[in-house]
VEXDREN-2710 file (C-alpha; in Angstrom, 1 decimal):
% VEXDREN-2710
k/r/px/py/pz
1/MET/-90.4/100.7/-125.9
2/ASP/-91.6/100.5/-129.2
3/VAL/-95.0/98.8/-130.2
4/LEU/-93.3/95.5/-131.4
5/ALA/-91.6/95.2/-128.3
6/GLU/-94.8/95.9/-126.3
7/ALA/-96.5/93.2/-128.3
8/VAL/-93.8/90.7/-127.4
9/VAL/-93.9/91.4/-123.9
10/ALA/-97.7/91.1/-123.9
11/GLY/-97.4/87.6/-125.4
12/ALA/-98.7/88.4/-128.8
13/GLY/-98.9/85.7/-131.5
14/ALA/-97.0/85.3/-134.7
15/ASP/-99.5/86.9/-137.0
16/GLU/-99.5/90.2/-134.7
17/LEU/-95.8/90.2/-134.3
18/ARG/-95.4/89.8/-138.4
19/ARG/-97.9/92.8/-139.1
20/LEU/-96.2/95.3/-136.6
21/PRO/-93.6/97.5/-138.0
22/LEU/-89.8/97.3/-136.9
23/PRO/-88.6/100.3/-135.2
24/ASP/-86.0/102.5/-136.9
25/GLU/-83.8/102.4/-133.7
26/PHE/-83.7/100.3/-130.6
27/THR/-82.0/100.5/-127.0
28/ALA/-78.9/98.7/-126.6
29/ALA/-75.7/98.6/-124.4
30/HIS/-72.9/99.8/-126.6
31/LEU/-69.4/101.0/-126.9
32/ARG/-68.6/104.0/-128.9
33/ARG/-65.4/104.2/-131.3
34/GLU/-64.7/107.7/-129.9
35/ASP/-64.0/106.2/-126.5
36/VAL/-61.3/103.8/-127.6
37/GLU/-58.4/105.8/-126.4
38/SER/-59.9/106.8/-123.0
39/PHE/-58.1/104.3/-120.8
40/VAL/-54.6/105.1/-122.1
41/GLY/-52.3/105.5/-118.9
42/VAL/-55.3/104.9/-116.6
43/VAL/-54.9/102.1/-113.9
44/ASP/-58.4/101.5/-113.2
45/LYS/-60.2/100.9/-116.5
46/ASP/-63.6/101.3/-115.2
47/VAL/-66.1/99.8/-117.6
48/ARG/-68.8/102.3/-116.2
49/LYS/-67.2/105.0/-118.2
50/THR/-67.4/103.2/-121.7
51/LEU/-70.4/101.0/-121.6
52/HIS/-73.4/103.2/-122.9
53/VAL/-77.1/102.4/-123.1
54/GLY/-79.1/104.4/-125.6
55/SER/-80.4/104.0/-129.2
56/VAL/-78.7/102.5/-132.1
57/PRO/-79.9/102.1/-135.6
58/MET/-82.0/98.9/-136.7
59/PRO/-79.7/96.7/-139.2
60/GLU/-81.1/95.0/-142.0
61/LEU/-81.3/91.3/-141.8
62/ALA/-79.1/89.1/-144.1
63/PRO/-81.0/85.8/-145.6
64/ASP/-79.6/83.5/-143.1
65/GLU/-80.2/85.6/-140.0
66/VAL/-83.2/86.2/-137.5
67/LEU/-84.1/89.1/-135.4
68/VAL/-84.7/88.3/-131.7
69/ALA/-86.5/90.5/-129.4
70/VAL/-84.2/90.1/-126.4
71/MET/-86.2/89.4/-123.0
72/ALA/-82.9/88.7/-121.0
73/SER/-79.3/88.6/-121.5
74/GLY/-76.1/88.1/-119.5
75/ILE/-72.6/89.6/-118.6
76/ASN/-69.5/87.5/-119.8
77/TYR/-66.0/88.7/-119.3
78/ASN/-65.7/89.2/-123.0
79/THR/-68.0/92.4/-122.6
80/VAL/-65.4/93.5/-119.6
81/TRP/-62.6/93.0/-122.2
82/SER/-64.5/95.0/-124.8
83/ALA/-65.4/97.9/-122.6
84/MET/-61.7/98.1/-121.5
85/PHE/-60.5/97.9/-125.2
86/GLU/-58.1/95.1/-124.1
87/PRO/-56.1/93.4/-125.4
88/ILE/-57.1/95.4/-128.6
89/SER/-60.1/97.3/-129.3
90/THR/-63.1/95.3/-130.6
91/PHE/-63.7/97.9/-133.2
92/SER/-60.7/96.2/-134.9
93/PHE/-62.6/93.1/-135.0
94/LEU/-65.6/94.7/-136.6
95/ARG/-63.4/96.6/-139.1
96/HIS/-61.7/93.3/-140.1
97/PHE/-65.1/91.3/-140.4
98/GLY/-66.6/94.3/-142.2
99/ALA/-63.9/94.3/-144.8
100/LYS/-65.2/91.0/-146.2
101/GLY/-68.0/93.0/-147.8
102/GLY/-71.5/91.9/-148.5
103/TRP/-73.5/91.7/-145.2
104/ALA/-70.5/91.6/-143.2
105/ALA/-70.1/95.2/-144.0
106/ARG/-72.9/96.1/-141.6
107/HIS/-71.0/95.3/-138.6
108/ASP/-68.4/98.0/-139.2
109/GLN/-70.0/100.7/-137.4
110/PRO/-68.9/103.6/-135.0
111/TYR/-70.9/101.8/-132.2
112/HIS/-70.5/98.1/-130.9
113/VAL/-73.6/96.5/-129.5
114/VAL/-72.1/94.0/-127.1
115/GLY/-73.3/90.8/-125.4
116/SER/-72.9/87.1/-126.0
117/ASP/-75.8/85.4/-124.4
118/ALA/-79.5/86.2/-125.0
119/ALA/-83.0/84.8/-124.8
120/GLY/-85.9/86.1/-126.6
121/VAL/-88.7/85.8/-129.1
122/VAL/-88.1/85.6/-133.0
123/VAL/-89.7/88.5/-134.7
124/ARG/-88.1/88.5/-138.0
125/THR/-86.5/85.8/-140.2
126/GLY/-84.4/86.1/-143.3
127/ALA/-85.5/84.7/-146.7
128/GLY/-83.3/81.7/-146.4
129/VAL/-84.3/80.7/-142.6
130/ARG/-85.9/77.4/-142.7
131/ARG/-86.1/76.0/-139.1
132/TRP/-87.2/79.0/-137.3
133/SER/-90.6/81.3/-137.4
134/ILE/-91.8/84.3/-136.1
135/GLY/-93.0/83.7/-132.4
136/ASP/-90.5/81.1/-131.4
137/GLU/-89.0/81.5/-128.2
138/VAL/-85.1/80.9/-128.4
139/VAL/-81.8/81.1/-126.7
140/VAL/-78.9/82.4/-128.8
141/THR/-75.6/80.6/-128.6
142/PRO/-72.3/82.6/-129.0
143/ALA/-70.5/80.7/-131.8
144/TYR/-71.0/82.7/-134.9
145/VAL/-69.8/80.3/-137.8
146/ASP/-70.1/79.9/-141.6
147/ASP/-72.0/76.9/-142.4
148/GLU/-70.7/76.8/-146.0
149/GLU/-67.3/76.3/-144.7
150/PRO/-65.8/72.7/-144.9
151/ALA/-64.2/72.6/-141.3
152/THR/-67.5/74.1/-139.8
153/HIS/-69.1/70.5/-140.6
154/ALA/-66.5/68.8/-138.6
155/ASP/-66.5/71.1/-135.8
156/GLY/-68.1/74.6/-135.7
157/MET/-65.4/76.0/-133.7
158/LEU/-62.7/74.9/-136.3
159/GLY/-63.7/77.2/-139.1
160/ASP/-61.3/80.0/-139.9
161/SER/-64.3/82.5/-139.9
162/GLN/-65.6/81.5/-136.6
163/LEU/-66.2/84.6/-134.4
164/ALA/-67.6/85.1/-130.9
165/TRP/-71.1/86.8/-131.4
166/GLY/-71.4/90.1/-129.6
167/PHE/-67.5/90.3/-129.1
168/GLU/-66.2/90.0/-132.7
169/THR/-69.4/90.8/-134.2
170/ASN/-71.7/93.6/-133.8
171/PHE/-75.5/93.6/-132.8
172/GLY/-75.0/91.4/-129.7
173/GLY/-77.5/90.5/-126.9
174/LEU/-77.3/93.2/-124.5
175/ALA/-80.2/95.0/-126.3
176/HIS/-83.8/95.2/-126.8
177/TYR/-83.2/93.3/-130.1
178/CYS/-80.3/91.3/-131.5
179/VAL/-79.3/89.8/-134.8
180/ALA/-78.0/86.4/-135.0
181/ARG/-77.6/83.7/-137.6
182/ALA/-80.0/80.9/-137.7
183/ASN/-77.5/78.4/-136.8
184/GLN/-76.9/80.0/-133.5
185/LEU/-80.7/79.2/-132.3
186/LEU/-81.8/76.5/-129.9
187/PRO/-85.5/76.4/-128.4
188/LYS/-85.9/78.1/-125.0
189/SER/-86.8/75.6/-122.3
190/ASP/-90.2/76.0/-120.7
191/GLN/-88.7/75.2/-117.4
192/LEU/-86.6/78.1/-117.2
193/THR/-87.2/81.9/-116.8
194/TRP/-85.9/84.4/-119.5
195/GLU/-83.1/85.2/-117.4
196/GLU/-82.0/81.9/-116.2
197/ALA/-82.2/80.7/-120.0
198/ALA/-80.3/83.8/-121.3
199/GLY/-77.2/83.1/-118.9
200/ASN/-76.4/79.6/-119.8
201/PRO/-75.0/79.4/-123.4
202/LEU/-71.6/80.9/-123.2
203/CYS/-70.3/79.7/-119.6
204/ALA/-72.2/76.5/-119.5
205/GLY/-71.3/75.4/-123.0
206/THR/-67.9/76.5/-122.8
207/ALA/-67.5/74.4/-119.5
208/TYR/-69.2/71.3/-121.4
209/ARG/-66.6/71.5/-124.1
210/MET/-63.7/71.8/-121.8
211/LEU/-64.8/68.8/-119.6
212/VAL/-67.1/66.6/-121.2
213/SER/-66.9/66.6/-124.7
214/ASP/-64.4/64.5/-126.9
215/ARG/-62.6/67.8/-128.0
216/GLY/-61.8/68.6/-124.3
217/ALA/-60.2/66.8/-121.3
218/ARG/-62.7/63.8/-121.6
219/MET/-63.4/63.6/-117.9
220/THR/-64.6/60.3/-116.8
221/GLN/-65.8/58.9/-113.4
222/GLY/-63.6/59.2/-110.5
223/ASP/-61.3/61.9/-112.2
224/ILE/-60.4/64.7/-109.7
225/VAL/-60.9/68.1/-111.2
226/LEU/-59.3/71.0/-110.0
227/ILE/-61.5/74.2/-110.8
228/TRP/-60.2/77.8/-110.6
229/GLY/-62.9/80.4/-109.9
230/ALA/-65.2/77.6/-108.7
231/ALA/-68.0/80.2/-107.7
232/GLY/-67.8/82.1/-110.9
233/GLY/-69.9/81.5/-114.0
234/LEU/-67.7/79.0/-115.6
235/GLY/-66.5/77.6/-112.3
236/ALA/-70.3/77.1/-111.1
237/TYR/-71.2/74.9/-114.3
238/ALA/-68.0/72.9/-114.2
239/ALA/-68.4/71.9/-110.6
240/GLN/-72.0/70.6/-111.7
241/LEU/-70.7/68.7/-114.6
242/VAL/-67.8/67.2/-112.6
243/ARG/-70.2/65.9/-109.9
244/ASN/-72.9/64.8/-112.3
245/GLY/-70.2/62.9/-114.2
246/GLY/-68.9/61.0/-111.2
247/GLY/-65.7/63.2/-110.9
248/ILE/-64.6/64.8/-107.8
249/ALA/-64.5/68.6/-107.9
250/VAL/-62.0/70.7/-106.0
251/GLY/-62.7/74.4/-106.1
252/VAL/-60.3/77.4/-105.6
253/VAL/-62.0/80.6/-104.5
254/GLY/-61.3/83.9/-102.7
255/THR/-63.9/84.4/-100.0
256/GLU/-65.8/82.1/-97.6
257/GLU/-69.1/83.4/-99.2
258/LYS/-67.6/82.1/-102.6
259/ALA/-66.7/78.8/-100.9
260/GLU/-70.3/78.1/-99.9
261/ARG/-71.5/78.9/-103.4
262/ALA/-68.9/76.5/-104.8
263/ARG/-70.1/73.8/-102.5
264/ALA/-73.6/74.5/-103.5
265/PHE/-72.7/73.8/-107.0
266/GLY/-71.3/70.5/-106.4
267/CYS/-67.6/71.1/-105.2
268/HIS/-66.5/68.2/-103.0
269/ALA/-63.8/70.5/-101.4
270/VAL/-63.1/74.1/-101.7
271/ILE/-59.6/75.8/-101.1
272/ASN/-59.3/79.6/-100.4
273/ARG/-56.3/81.0/-102.5
274/ALA/-55.1/83.0/-99.6
275/GLU/-54.2/79.8/-98.0
276/ILE/-51.7/79.1/-100.6
277/GLY/-50.2/82.6/-101.1
278/LEU/-52.1/83.3/-104.3
279/THR/-53.0/86.9/-104.8
280/GLY/-54.2/88.6/-108.0
281/SER/-50.9/88.4/-109.9
282/ALA/-48.7/85.6/-111.2
283/PRO/-46.5/84.3/-108.3
284/ALA/-42.7/84.7/-108.4
285/ASP/-42.3/80.8/-107.7
286/PRO/-45.3/78.9/-109.1
287/ALA/-43.8/75.7/-108.1
288/ALA/-43.7/76.8/-104.3
289/VAL/-47.5/77.8/-104.7
290/GLY/-48.1/74.4/-106.5
291/LYS/-46.8/72.5/-103.6
292/LYS/-48.8/74.1/-101.1
293/LEU/-51.9/73.8/-103.4
294/GLY/-51.1/70.1/-104.0
295/LYS/-50.7/69.3/-100.4
296/ARG/-54.3/70.8/-99.8
297/ILE/-55.7/68.9/-102.6
298/ARG/-54.3/65.7/-101.2
299/ALA/-55.4/66.2/-97.7
300/ALA/-58.8/66.9/-99.1
301/VAL/-59.4/64.0/-101.7
302/GLY/-56.4/61.8/-101.4
303/GLU/-54.7/62.4/-104.8
304/ASP/-53.3/64.9/-107.3
305/PRO/-55.9/66.2/-109.8
306/HIS/-56.3/64.5/-113.2
307/ILE/-57.5/67.7/-114.9
308/VAL/-57.1/71.4/-114.1
309/PHE/-60.2/73.6/-115.4
310/GLU/-58.0/76.9/-116.3
311/HIS/-59.4/80.2/-117.4
312/VAL/-57.8/82.6/-115.0
313/GLY/-54.6/82.7/-117.1
314/ARG/-51.4/84.3/-116.0
315/ALA/-51.8/84.3/-112.4
316/THR/-52.5/80.6/-112.0
317/PHE/-51.2/78.9/-115.4
318/GLY/-47.8/77.9/-114.0
319/VAL/-49.4/76.5/-110.9
320/SER/-52.0/74.3/-112.8
321/VAL/-49.1/73.0/-114.9
322/PHE/-47.2/72.1/-111.8
323/VAL/-50.0/70.8/-109.8
324/VAL/-51.8/68.5/-112.3
325/ARG/-50.8/64.7/-112.0
326/ARG/-48.3/63.0/-114.2
327/GLY/-50.1/62.3/-117.4
328/GLY/-52.8/64.9/-116.4
329/THR/-54.5/67.5/-118.4
330/VAL/-54.7/71.2/-118.1
331/VAL/-57.7/72.6/-120.2
332/THR/-57.7/76.2/-120.7
333/CYS/-60.4/78.5/-122.4
334/GLY/-59.3/82.1/-121.3
335/SER/-57.1/84.4/-119.5
336/SER/-58.7/87.1/-117.4
337/THR/-55.4/88.0/-115.4
338/GLY/-53.5/88.1/-118.7
339/TYR/-52.7/86.1/-121.8
340/LEU/-48.9/85.9/-121.5
341/HIS/-48.5/82.5/-119.4
342/GLU/-45.2/81.5/-118.0
343/PHE/-44.6/77.8/-116.6
344/ASP/-41.8/75.5/-116.1
345/ASN/-41.7/73.1/-119.2
346/ARG/-40.1/70.5/-117.4
347/TYR/-43.2/69.7/-115.5
348/LEU/-45.3/69.5/-118.8
349/TRP/-42.7/67.5/-121.0
350/MET/-40.9/65.3/-118.3
351/ARG/-44.3/64.3/-116.6
352/LEU/-46.1/63.6/-119.9
353/LYS/-48.9/66.3/-119.1
354/ARG/-51.0/67.8/-121.8
355/VAL/-52.5/71.4/-122.3
356/ILE/-55.6/71.6/-124.4
357/GLY/-56.9/75.1/-125.7
358/SER/-60.7/75.2/-125.9
359/HIS/-63.0/77.6/-127.1
360/GLY/-66.8/78.1/-126.8
361/ALA/-68.9/75.3/-128.0
362/ASN/-70.4/74.2/-131.2
363/LEU/-74.2/73.8/-131.7
364/GLN/-74.4/70.0/-130.9
365/GLU/-72.4/70.6/-127.8
366/GLN/-74.8/73.6/-126.8
367/ALA/-77.9/71.3/-127.5
368/ALA/-76.3/68.7/-125.1
369/VAL/-76.1/71.2/-122.3
370/ALA/-79.7/72.6/-123.0
371/ARG/-80.9/69.0/-122.6
372/LEU/-79.2/68.6/-119.3
373/LEU/-80.7/71.9/-118.3
374/ASP/-84.2/71.0/-119.4
375/LEU/-83.7/67.6/-117.5
376/GLY/-82.6/69.4/-114.3
377/HIS/-79.5/67.8/-114.2
378/ILE/-77.6/71.1/-114.2
379/ARG/-79.1/74.4/-112.9
380/PRO/-78.6/77.8/-114.1
381/ALA/-75.8/79.7/-112.1
382/LEU/-77.6/83.0/-112.0
383/SER/-77.1/84.8/-108.9
384/VAL/-78.1/88.5/-109.5
385/THR/-80.0/90.4/-112.0
386/TYR/-79.8/93.9/-113.5
387/ASP/-81.9/96.1/-115.6
388/LEU/-80.7/96.8/-119.1
389/GLN/-80.3/100.5/-118.0
390/ASP/-77.6/99.3/-115.4
391/THR/-75.5/97.0/-117.8
392/ALA/-72.4/99.1/-117.0
393/GLU/-72.9/98.3/-113.2
394/ALA/-73.4/94.8/-113.9
395/ALA/-70.2/94.5/-116.0
396/ARG/-68.4/96.5/-113.2
397/LEU/-69.5/93.8/-110.8
398/VAL/-67.9/91.2/-113.0
399/GLN/-64.7/93.3/-113.7
400/SER/-64.1/93.7/-109.9
401/ASN/-64.7/90.0/-109.4
402/ARG/-67.3/90.6/-106.8
403/HIS/-69.8/88.4/-108.3
404/THR/-70.7/84.7/-108.0
405/GLY/-72.2/82.7/-110.8
406/LYS/-73.8/84.4/-113.7
407/VAL/-74.9/88.1/-113.6
408/GLY/-78.2/88.4/-115.6
409/VAL/-79.5/91.6/-117.3
410/LEU/-83.3/92.0/-118.1
411/ALA/-83.8/93.6/-121.5
412/LEU/-87.6/93.6/-122.4
413/ALA/-88.6/91.4/-119.7
414/PRO/-90.3/93.9/-117.3
415/ARG/-89.3/91.6/-114.2
416/THR/-87.7/88.4/-112.9
417/GLY/-89.4/85.2/-112.9
418/LEU/-91.2/85.3/-116.4
419/GLY/-91.3/82.8/-119.1
420/LYS/-91.1/79.6/-116.9
421/ARG/-94.2/77.4/-117.9
422/GLY/-93.2/73.5/-117.4
423/ALA/-92.9/71.6/-114.3
424/VAL/-89.2/70.8/-113.4
425/LEU/-88.2/67.2/-114.0
426/SER/-86.8/65.0/-111.4
427/HIS/-83.1/64.5/-111.4
END
């Protein structure tokens, strides 16, 4: 650990942090361009073979950026995709971004520092940064947007240049230091530990936009919401948002252990996918599976779902379109089992259903989620925490779907439980 990082961990003030030099290199979980072809023809694309932890050069800051000393980060499925080089290598994202020139050129490197969640301390600010100062404790949200683009001012996710930080950009959160635009930051809550604060932005923000925001499914009181993967990172936040919003959450999981977790996070009913004959691949007859699922949903809560919270993709999408009620909504944000979805369009068009694509969350939506966390109305979904050196093992846990909730990673924080100062507010 370099002297600046040591000072951050020791709780040094802004003046001391400003005086201490930046290191020339820092420790980061990263991919290497030389590994891109390593999984060609390989069935088990084990991310432990491609996620490296070691030194990378310290980049220069752009005027609108901050350098954050990362206390903790988290694993998201986009890090698994990155390390598998699927569906395409993220080095192609970096090359495309770097081709824009100027400050973007820094991102096109033979290494890719990954990670789309982070919490830490600001240690440097660019010349154009106004709202943030050295010493501020922050969380980094994952939407990397250009605030000079007109569409960004309608919705940060609509700009053509919007990117997923730490996935489509370099210098992400699984490291001792990360580089972020100032418009990605929010204050860290005193009521959360570093690892709790770090794990929320991507999954909680995404779930909020999908369900609560006027850009998503617009869930309202009494809505029945089917949540695939209800014990995972996205699902755990979705279940809480549904229950807190007066909805009825029905979760689908793969094991009894995950069923218990889903109930703990707010699911009113939980269905094991084995009960409906759903394995890890797309069913040959989605309607048949959908009929079994619909029967179990009605037995549990009395009605068909108004909304299906969809992120699994190919293995479930056809079932989702079938099982949602007439006039209902399937809202989707990802496809961990595959991007090419097949469904019977008759059930969509003749029953007046809707499919809404959702991606990430804008800064205002992230701020709304941060407020809910600060109030104690939703709680972090963190289930286990790894050290930065063990990032590959943490990502493998997510890749093999053996996790529940969010998987955290300690970067500079020497142990769990640090960073919490405030008393928890009552619900």
